[in-house]
Structures are given as C-alpha cells and as structure tokens.
C-alpha positions as CSV (number, residue, x, y, z in Angstrom):
1,M,-58.6,47.2,34.9
2,P,-61.0,44.3,36.7
3,C,-60.8,40.6,35.8
4,S,-63.6,38.1,35.2
5,D,-64.7,35.9,38.0
6,F,-62.3,33.2,36.3
7,E,-59.0,35.0,36.0
8,A,-60.1,36.2,40.2
9,E,-61.0,32.8,41.1
10,L,-56.7,31.5,39.5
11,R,-55.6,34.2,41.5
12,I,-57.1,33.7,44.8
13,L,-55.8,29.9,44.0
14,E,-52.2,31.3,43.8
15,A,-52.7,33.5,47.1
16,A,-53.9,31.1,48.7
17,T,-51.0,28.3,47.5
18,H,-48.4,30.7,47.4
19,G,-49.0,32.9,50.3
20,I,-46.5,32.8,54.0
21,L,-49.1,31.5,56.3
22,L,-49.9,34.3,59.3
23,S,-51.3,32.8,62.3
24,Q,-53.7,28.8,62.4
25,K,-56.9,28.9,64.7
26,G,-58.6,24.7,65.1
27,K,-60.1,25.2,61.4
28,Y,-58.8,29.1,60.0
29,R,-55.5,29.6,59.0
30,A,-54.4,33.6,57.8
31,V,-52.6,33.3,54.8
32,Q,-50.8,36.4,53.7
33,H,-50.1,37.0,49.4
34,G,-48.6,40.6,48.6
35,K,-51.5,43.4,49.9
36,A,-54.3,40.6,50.5
37,V,-54.5,38.3,53.5
38,L,-56.9,35.6,52.9
39,I,-58.9,34.0,55.8
40,I,-59.5,30.3,54.5
41,Y,-61.1,27.5,56.2
42,D,-60.2,23.8,55.9
43,D,-62.7,21.2,56.8
44,A,-62.2,17.6,55.3
45,N,-59.9,18.8,52.7
46,I,-61.7,21.2,51.2
47,S,-60.8,24.7,51.7
48,V,-63.0,27.8,51.5
49,V,-61.9,30.7,51.3
50,K,-63.7,32.9,53.7
51,T,-62.5,36.7,53.6
52,V,-59.8,38.4,51.9
53,E,-58.7,42.0,53.3
54,T,-55.8,43.9,51.1
55,I,-53.6,45.5,53.9
56,F,-51.6,48.8,53.8
57,F,-48.0,47.8,55.3
58,S,-45.3,51.2,55.4
59,G,-42.1,49.8,57.5
60,F,-41.1,48.3,60.2
61,W,-41.2,48.6,63.3
62,K,-37.7,50.6,64.7
63,K,-36.7,49.7,68.2
64,K,-35.2,51.6,71.0
65,K,-31.4,50.6,71.9
66,R,-31.3,50.2,75.4
67,R,-28.5,51.7,77.3
C-alpha cells in the first residue's frame, strides 16, 4: 500500500536510528533495518540518506564440517 511522503520519511528515519550498523568507512555508513539497507553520509552532524536498497536474504550459509 503506498504511503505519503511524510510517512516514508518517518520510516527512513526509524530505520536509520534503529537499524544494525553493517559497515562504516570514512563519512559513509551502511545500516540494515529489516530488508532495507541504507547508505548514509555523515558530515558536520548532518546525516543524509544517499540510497535505500532492498535485500532478499534467504538464510544462513552452512559451513562444511572438518573431519
């Protein structure tokens, strides 16, 4: 169901603040919240969301046991 621009901004803000930090390099960081991954640029206490990507993770990788 489509949502308003205001509701979309609130969802992005929630994902940026409550998400899991995946990577941080320089002024860029990648944050995951559910199926969304946000690329965030931080500069002078201002955070700008550059891109929002959707991932489809099907499960965990299985390691082969050593014998």
